[in-house]
C-alpha positions in Angstrom: 117.1 89.9 9.0 118.7 93.3 9.6 121.4 93.3 12.2 121.8 96.5 14.2 124.4 99.0 13.0 127.0 100.6 15.1 126.4 104.2 16.2 129.0 106.7 15.3 129.9 107.4 18.9 130.4 103.6 19.7 133.8 104.1 21.4 132.6 106.9 23.7 129.4 104.9 24.4 131.2 101.8 25.4 133.5 103.8 27.6 130.5 105.3 29.4 129.0 101.8 29.7 132.1 100.2 31.2 132.4 103.0 33.7 129.3 101.8 35.3 130.9 98.5 36.0 127.5 96.8 35.8 128.2 94.1 33.2 128.4 90.5 34.7 127.6 91.7 38.2 125.0 90.2 40.7 121.4 90.8 40.5 120.0 94.0 42.0 116.7 93.9 44.0 115.5 97.2 42.9 116.0 96.6 39.2 114.5 93.1 39.5 111.4 94.8 41.3 111.1 97.2 38.3 111.0 94.4 35.8 108.6 92.4 37.8 106.4 95.5 38.0 106.7 95.8 34.2 105.3 92.3 33.5 102.4 93.1 35.9 101.5 96.6 34.6 101.8 95.7 31.0 100.7 92.1 31.0 103.8 90.8 29.3 105.8 87.6 30.1 109.2 89.1 29.6 110.8 92.3 30.9 114.6 93.1 30.8 117.0 95.6 31.7 119.6 95.1 28.8 122.9 96.5 28.4 124.4 96.4 25.0 128.1 95.5 25.0 130.4 95.4 22.0 129.3 91.9 20.9 126.4 91.0 23.1 123.5 92.3 25.1 123.7 91.3 28.8 120.7 91.4 31.1 121.4 93.0 34.4 117.7 92.1 35.3 115.4 89.7 33.6 112.1 88.2 34.2 110.6 85.4 32.0 113.9 84.8 30.0 116.3 81.8 31.0 119.4 83.2 29.4 121.5 86.1 30.7 122.7 87.4 27.3 122.4 87.0 23.5 124.5 88.2 20.6 124.1 91.8 19.9 123.8 91.0 16.1 120.4 89.5 16.6 119.2 91.8 19.6 116.2 94.1 19.2 117.8 96.4 21.8 120.9 96.9 19.4 118.6 98.8 17.1 117.6 101.1 19.9 121.2 101.9 20.6 122.1 102.1 16.9 119.3 104.5 16.1 119.3 106.4 19.3 115.4 106.2 19.5 113.0 104.1 21.4 111.5 101.0 19.4 108.1 99.4 19.3 107.4 96.4 17.1 103.8 95.3 17.2 104.3 92.0 15.2 107.9 90.9 14.5 106.8 88.4 12.0 105.6 91.3 9.7 108.6 93.5 10.2 111.3 92.8 7.5 113.9 93.7 10.1 113.0 90.9 12.4 110.9 88.4 10.5 113.6 85.8 10.2 115.4 86.7 13.3 116.5 83.6 15.3 114.8 85.1 18.4 111.5 85.4 16.3 111.5 82.0 14.5 113.1 80.2 17.6 112.9 80.7 21.3 111.7 82.9 22.9 109.6 83.5 19.8 109.3 87.2 20.1 106.3 88.7 18.4 106.0 92.0 20.4 108.8 94.2 21.5 108.9 97.7 23.1 112.2 99.1 24.2 113.1 102.5 25.9 116.7 103.7 25.8 118.7 103.7 29.0 120.4 107.0 28.5 123.3 108.1 30.7 123.8 111.6 31.8 126.4 112.0 29.1 123.9 111.3 26.4 124.9 107.8 25.6 122.4 104.9 25.1 123.8 102.1 27.4 120.9 99.7 26.5 117.1 99.4 27.1 114.4 98.8 29.4 112.2 96.6 27.3 109.1 94.3 27.4 108.5 91.3 25.2 105.3 89.2 24.3 104.9 85.9 22.5 101.9 87.4 20.7 101.5 90.5 18.5 100.0 93.6 20.5 100.5 97.3 21.0 100.8 99.6 23.8 98.3 102.3 24.7 99.6 105.8 25.3 99.2 105.3 29.1 101.2 102.0 28.8 104.0 103.7 26.8 104.3 106.4 29.5 104.5 103.7 32.1 107.3 101.9 30.2 109.2 105.2 29.8 108.7 105.9 33.6 110.1 102.4 34.6 113.1 103.0 32.1 113.7 106.4 33.9 113.6 104.6 37.3 115.9 101.9 36.1 118.5 104.3 34.8 118.4 106.1 38.1 119.1 103.0 39.9 122.1 102.2 37.6 123.3 105.7 38.4 122.9 105.0 42.1 124.8 101.7 41.9 127.6 103.5 40.0 127.7 106.2 42.7 127.8 103.6 45.5 130.8 101.9 43.8 132.6 105.3 43.5 131.9 106.2 47.1 132.9 102.7 48.4 136.3 103.0 46.6 136.8 106.5 48.0 136.1 105.6 51.5 138.0 102.3 51.3 141.1 104.3 50.5 140.7 106.1 53.7 142.9 104.6 56.5 140.5 105.4 59.2 137.1 103.6 59.9 134.1 105.2 58.4 130.7 103.7 59.1 126.8 104.4 59.6 124.8 102.7 62.4 120.9 103.2 62.5 118.9 104.0 65.5 118.8 100.3 66.4 122.6 100.3 66.4 122.6 98.0 63.4 125.4 98.6 60.7 124.3 100.0 57.5 127.7 100.9 56.0 131.3 100.2 56.7 134.6 100.8 54.8 137.5 98.4 54.5 139.3 99.7 57.6 136.9 97.8 59.7 138.7 94.7 58.6 142.1 96.1 59.3 141.0 97.2 62.9 138.6 94.4 63.9 139.3 91.6 61.4 135.7 91.7 60.1 135.0 92.1 56.3 132.7 95.2 55.9 130.0 93.1 54.1 129.8 90.7 57.2 129.1 93.7 59.4 125.9 94.9 57.5 123.0 94.4 59.7 125.0 93.4 62.7 124.7 95.1 66.2 127.4 97.5 67.2 127.7 95.6 70.5 128.9 92.5 68.5 131.7 94.4 66.8 133.0 96.3 69.9 132.7 93.4 72.3 134.3 94.1 75.7 134.6 97.9 74.8 130.9 98.3 74.1 130.0 99.2 77.7 132.7 101.9 77.6 131.3 103.4 74.3 127.6 103.0 75.2 127.2 106.4 76.8 128.5 108.1 73.7 126.3 105.9 71.5 123.2 106.9 73.5 124.2 110.6 73.4 124.6 110.4 69.7 121.2 108.8 69.3 119.7 111.7 71.3 121.2 114.1 68.7 124.4 115.1 70.4 127.7 115.0 68.5 130.3 113.0 70.3 134.2 112.9 70.1 136.2 110.8 72.5 139.4 108.6 72.7 139.5 104.9 73.1 141.9 102.0 72.9 140.8 99.3 70.5 142.4 95.8 70.8 144.1 94.3 67.8 142.2 91.2 66.7 145.7 89.7 65.6 147.1 90.1 69.1 149.2 93.1 68.3 149.3 96.3 70.3 146.1 98.1 70.9 145.2 101.1 68.7 144.7 104.3 70.4 141.8 105.9 68.5 139.7 109.1 68.3 136.1 108.4 67.6 133.6 110.9 66.1 129.9 110.2 66.2 127.7 112.6 64.2 124.0 112.1 64.5 121.8 111.8 61.4 119.0 114.0 62.4 115.8 115.0 60.8 112.6 116.7 61.8 111.2 113.3 62.7 114.2 112.5 65.0 117.5 110.8 64.9 117.8 108.1 62.3 121.3 106.9 63.4 124.8 108.2 63.5 127.8 108.3 61.2 131.1 107.0 62.7 134.6 108.2 62.0 137.5 106.6 64.0 141.1 107.2 63.3 144.4 106.3 64.8 145.5 109.4 66.5 149.2 108.8 65.7 148.7 109.1 61.9 147.1 112.5 62.2 144.9 112.2 59.2 142.1 114.8 58.8 138.9 112.8 58.1 136.2 115.6 58.6 135.5 116.0 54.9 135.8 112.4 54.3 132.7 111.7 56.8 130.5 113.6 54.5 131.3 111.1 51.7 130.6 108.3 54.1 127.1 109.1 55.0 125.5 107.1 52.0 123.5 104.3 53.4 123.0 101.0 51.5 119.6 99.8 50.9 118.5 96.6 52.6 118.2 94.0 49.7 116.0 91.0 49.8 118.2 88.0 50.3 115.7 85.3 51.2 113.4 83.0 49.3 109.8 84.2 49.8 108.2 80.8 50.1 110.5 78.9 52.4 112.3 81.8 54.2 115.6 80.1 53.3 118.6 82.2 51.9 118.3 82.6 48.1 120.8 82.3 45.3 122.2 85.9 46.1 122.7 85.0 49.7 124.3 81.7 48.9 126.7 83.3 46.5 127.7 85.8 49.0 128.2 83.2 51.7 130.3 81.0 49.4 132.4 84.1 48.5 133.0 84.5 52.1 133.8 80.9 52.9 136.2 80.9 49.9 138.1 83.8 51.2 138.2 82.4 54.6 139.2 78.9 53.5 141.9 80.2 51.3 143.2 82.5 54.1 143.3 79.8 56.8 143.7 76.6 54.7 140.2 75.2 55.5 137.8 73.1 53.6 134.2 73.3 53.2 131.5 71.2 51.4 128.5 72.0 49.1 125.6 69.6 48.9 123.4 70.2 45.9 119.8 68.7 46.5 117.0 68.1 44.2 113.5 66.7 45.0 112.6 63.3 43.4 108.9 63.1 42.5 108.3 66.8 42.9 106.7 67.3 39.5 104.2 64.4 40.2 103.1 66.4 43.3 102.5 69.5 41.2 100.8 67.7 38.4 98.5 65.5 40.6 97.9 67.5 43.8 98.3 71.1 42.7 100.8 73.8 43.2 99.5 74.7 46.5 100.4 71.2 47.8 103.8 71.5 46.0 104.4 74.7 48.0 103.6 72.8 51.1 106.0 70.3 50.3 108.8 72.7 49.7 108.1 74.5 53.0 108.3 71.2 54.9 111.4 70.1 53.1 113.1 73.5 54.1 112.0 72.9 57.8 113.2 69.3 57.9 116.6 70.3 56.3 117.0 73.1 58.9 116.2 70.6 61.7 118.9 68.2 60.6 121.8 70.7 60.1 123.9 72.9 62.5 123.3 76.5 63.2 126.8 77.0 61.5 125.6 75.2 58.3 123.6 77.2 55.5 120.5 75.8 54.0 119.3 77.6 51.0 116.8 77.3 48.1 118.2 77.8 44.6 114.9 77.8 43.0 112.1 75.4 42.0 112.8 72.1 43.8 116.5 72.5 44.1 118.1 73.3 47.5 121.6 73.7 48.7 123.3 72.8 52.0 126.9 74.4 52.8 129.0 72.7 55.5 131.5 75.5 56.4 133.8 73.0 58.2 134.0 69.2 58.2 136.5 66.7 59.8 136.6 64.3 56.9 134.5 63.0 53.9 132.8 60.4 56.1 131.3 63.3 58.0 129.9 64.9 54.8 128.4 61.6 53.7 126.8 61.0 57.1 125.2 64.4 56.8 124.0 63.4 53.4 122.5 60.2 54.7 120.8 62.1 57.5 119.2 64.6 54.9 118.0 61.7 52.7 116.4 60.0 55.7 114.8 63.2 57.0 112.8 63.9 53.8 111.4 60.3 53.6 110.8 59.5 57.2 108.2 60.2 58.0 106.8 60.7 54.5 105.9 64.3 53.7 102.2 64.7 53.5 100.5 66.9 50.7 96.8 67.4 50.2 96.1 64.8 52.8 98.3 61.9 51.5 101.9 61.0 51.3 103.7 63.0 48.5 106.2 60.3 47.8 109.0 62.8 47.3 112.7 61.9 48.2 116.1 63.6 47.7 119.0 63.2 45.3 122.2 64.8 46.4 125.4 65.9 44.7 128.4 66.5 46.9 131.4 68.8 46.0 134.1 70.1 48.4 136.5 73.0 48.4 139.2 73.1 47.2 139.2 69.6 45.7 136.3 70.1 43.2 136.7 73.8 42.6 138.3 76.9 43.9 135.5 79.3 42.8 131.8 79.3 43.0 131.0 78.3 39.4 133.3 75.2 39.2 132.2 74.2 42.6 128.5 74.2 42.0 129.2 72.5 38.6 130.9 69.7 40.3 128.0 69.3 42.8 125.5 69.4 39.9 127.4 66.8 38.0 127.5 64.6 41.3 123.7 65.3 41.6 123.1 64.0 37.9 125.0 60.9 38.7 122.8 60.3 41.8 119.7 60.8 39.5 121.1 58.3 37.1 121.6 55.7 39.6 118.1 55.6 40.7 117.5 58.7 42.9 117.0 58.9 46.6 120.8 58.7 47.2 123.9 60.8 47.1 127.0 60.9 44.9 130.5 62.3 45.2 132.1 62.5 41.8 132.4 58.9 40.8 131.5 57.5 44.2 128.0 56.0 44.4 125.8 55.7 47.5 
C-alpha cells in the first residue's frame, strides 16, 4: 500500500481548511442532498464530501458509509490532496497503490473510486467530493462531468456555510437587534441581541411569527409591519419591556422592505437602543442574508430527526444549566421489527413505524419531544419531570401503547413491542453524547433482560 504523501503547502492548506470551521460540525441538508444525488446519478452505493485533516479524513456528508472518518494514511482522498489532481481508480485490487489497502481488503471493500478535489478560492485542496463502488467500473465522459459539477456545487455550499458563520459573528457583535422576517412574518434570521432584548435564543426564533416575539406590543407595531410589507420603509420609536423585569428599552426600529420585481419578499429589521447612539445603517446590509430552511423531520414518520433532536437537546441543556432544571431522555427500540420486515415486507415495516410514531405522540405531552433516530429507534425527551417515578410511569405507558392493542401489519398482528433505556440530565450526562450513551446502555440492559421493558442504569423493570 502506498500512503498519500504530504503536499508542500500543507501548513497553508490546513490553515485554509480550519478557516472553514466545518470539521466535526452538524450535517448540512444541501450537502447531503448532493451526495444522495451522486448515488442516484452515478449508480454507486457510497458518496462522500471528505475533508482531509492533518491525520484523518472526516466526512461532512456521507451516503452508504457507517463511519464518519478514517485515517488519512489509508485514505484515497489523501492522494487527491497530495497530488493536486482528481483521481479515478477503476479497480483498486489491480492498482499497486491500493491493492492491500485496509479499505480494499476489508470494509467497505472499495473496488472503484472517483474523487474530485474541493478547491478553495485560495487554491488549496480541502478534500474531495468522491463516489465509491464495491465492484470495478469506470465513468463515462458525461458521468465525469456530472461528478465535477457536483463537486463544484459542494464547494460552493462550503463557501456559503463559511460566509454564514462570518456574517453571524459580525452581526452578533452588534449591540442592536438585526433580523429578517418574510412576507408571512416568520423569522428567517436573528442576531444574538434578540436574546438580550427578549430573552429568546436566535435559533429558537427561526420560523416563529413576529407576533409571538412582540407579544403585547405587536398591535402597536402592526401598522408599520403592514406598511413595510407593502414596500414602504419604516422608522419609529417604541418601548420594549425587559423580559427580566428591568426597565423598558426605548428603541428605534427601522424596517427595510426586501422588494423585487415580483413583489415584497419580507423586510429587514434593525432595532437599537436610542441611548447608545450606535450607527447601524451599514450593518443592516450585512444582516440581510437569509438562512435556508433545512429539512429537520423524518420523511417516513414526520417526527423530528436526529438533527432536530440534537438541537432540542442543546437548547434543553442550556436551559437546564441556567435554571437548575432536569430533563429525561428515553431511548426506544422496537422488539421484533426485523421479523416484520423479513416476513411481511418493508412496506408493512414502514406501516408499523408510522403507527408507532402516532401512538407515541398520543401518549406524550405537547411539551415532550418524540423523534425518530433512524431504523426502528425512537427517542422521547421529557423537558421537565417531578421525580423518577414520573419518568417510569411515562415509560410504562409507552410500553403499553405499542402492545395494546397489537399493531397490525399486512392484515395480522405484527408482534412488535418496545425496549426502553432511560437517562436523566444531569445525573447521567451533562452533554448530548454521554447522555445518549447512558440511555443506550440502559436500553441494552432492557434488551438483555428479555425486552418489552424499560431500564434505568442498573434498575430493572
